[in-house]
N, C-alpha and C positions, 0 to 999 in steps of 0.2 A: 834833434833839430826839427823844428816845425817847418812845414813846407807851405809857406804863405807866399804866393807869387802875385806880383802886381799885374795889371793889365798889359803893361809894356812887356814884361817878361813872358807872359802868355803869347803875345804876338810874336816875339822872337822864337819861342819854342815852336809855335805853329808854323812859322815860315821855314824853320829848319826841317820839320817833319814833311811839309810840302816839298821842300827841296830834295829830301831823300826819296820821296815818291817820284819826283821828276827824274832823278838819276836812275831809279829802278825801271820806270816805264820807258825811258829813252836809252836803256842799255844796249839796244840793237841799232841805235842811231849812229850813223857815220858822220862825224863832224867835218871830215875833210870833203865830203860830197854834199853835205847838208840834206841827207835823205836816210830813211830807214833801209837797212840792209839785213833782213832777217836771216839768221844762220850764217852770217858772214864768217864768224870764227868758230863755227860748230865743231865739236870734238877736237878743239885745239888746233885746227887747221887755219893757217894764214895763207890767203891766196898768193900765188907767186908774184913777186915784185911789189907786194903791198905791205911789207914790214913797217914802213914809215907811217902808213895809215893806221895800222894796229897800234903803234907807239903813241901816236897823237890821240886816238880815241880812248885808249886805256889811261893815258895821262890826264885827259880832261875829266874822265870819270873819277879818277883818284882825287884830283884837286877839288872837284865839286863836292864829293862825299866828305872830304875832310873840312872844307870850308863850312858846310852845313853842320858838321859836328861841332866846330868851334862856335858857331852861332847858337847851337843847342846848349853848349856848356855855358856860354855867356848868359843866355836867357834863363837858365836854371839857377845859376849862382850869382850872376851879375858882379863878378870879380875879375878884374883884369889879370891878376896873378894866375888864376886858373886858365885863362885864355893863353897866357904866355907859356905855361906848362904844355898846353895843347899844341901850341906852335912848335915847341921843341919836339914833341912826339910826331907832329906832322912833318917836320924837317927830317927826322930820322926815316920816316916812311918815304919821303920824297927823294932823299939823297942816298939811301941804302936799299930799302926794300923794293921800291918801284924800279930802279935801274936793274937790280938783280933779277926781278921778275921779268922785265922786258928783255933782258939779255938772254935768259934761259928760254923764254917763250919764242924768241925769234931765231935763236941759234940751235937750241937743243930740245925742242918741244917733245920729240918722241922719247928720248932717253931720260928726260927729267920730268916726265908726266906727273908722277906722284908729288914731287916737290912743288911743281907748278900749281897743282890743285890747291895745296896748302897756302902757297904764296898768293895765289889769286884771291882766295877768301880773305886773307889778312890785309892785302893792299887795296883790293877793289871794293871791299865792304868797310863800313866805318867801325868795325869791331875794335880795332886797336884804340881809336879815339874814345869810344864809348866805355872802354874799361877804366877810363879816368873818372867817370861819373861816380861809381861806388867809392873810389879812393877819395874823391873830393867830399862826398857825403860823410865818410868816415872821419876825415879831417875836421869837418864842420862839427860833427858830433863830439869829437874829442875836445875841441875848443870850448864847446858849451859846457861839457862836464868838468873841465878844468877851471871854469869861471865860477 
């Protein structure tokens, strides 16, 4: 598969990369207070009575990362079917992985530390969505070789 991208596709890809940059730079931003709170959740500690803030902030970060990932996939391939597959993966993360992570983080943070570290990387970073990109490239390559 040749990788010839239109200017529009490059704009979508650029916006998604800028979006990921935003999420990374603002990872210490508290959306419930609309201010930076550096080290607020350092070492897995959630301040007493602020579980709801933790849940909202992590959920916003999850949603933004996955939405920018969908934008990246659309920009790269410009195929709605791939975006739909991405939405299925995002739904899995939103309905299964994120609630599991938030539940363990708010109720069992000390005893589930190692599992939380793994789940945090999987849910809060766009890795799960970005694993779709090589699969889509492979699919495109197979289609071209079959033709």
